[in-house]
N, C-alpha and C positions, 0 to 999 in steps of 0.2 A: 411361632413367629410373632404373634401379638406381644408376648412377654418380652422377647428380645427387642422389639421395636420400642416398647415402653422404657426398657433399661437404657437403650441407646439415646432416647429422647432426654432422659434425666441426666445422663452423663454430658450430653451436649449442652443442656441448659445450665448445668453447673459450670461448664467450661466458659460460658459467656460472662462469668463473674470477672474474668481476667486474671484469676489466680488458680494455682493448683490446690485442690482441696485435700487436706490430710484429715480425714474424718470418716464418719459413717453416715450414710443416707439410707433411710428406710421410707418408702412411699406406699401409701394405700390409696388406691383410686386417684393417683396423681396424674398430672399432665403438665403441659407447658405453663399454664396459668398458675397452678399450685406451686411449681418449682420457682417461678418468677416471684410470686408473693413471698415464698420462703427466703429467697436471696435478698429481697427488699427489706424484710423485717430483720434479718440477721445483720445486714450492713447498716441499718438505721441505728443500731445500738452497739457502739464499739466494745462494750463489755461481753458481747456474744462471740467475738472472734479475736484472733491474734494473727498478725502477719509476721511470719518468721522466714529467715533465709535457710537454705539447705543445711548449712553447717549447724545452725541452732537445732533444726529438726533431728539431725543425726545425733547430736550430743544429748538431746532430751531422751531419745530412744535408748541410747547406751546407758544413761543414768538409770532409767526405769528398769532395764534388764538387770543391772547390778543390784538394784534395790529388791527386785523380786527373787534374786538367787538365794 
């Protein structure tokens, strides 16, 4: 139950960014404060993220699948 609660906390904290996250999150001894600091640091540097719309994300994944074939 503790692990499920921690995962749910992280998902909820990432949701507060206001964007759907397409990526990977791995936390070690994380909590609300750690996730909040992560989001602040990521959004402080525009080179750390890219905002895409759904069509761009689908197109990117299709191109990647073709390249890996």
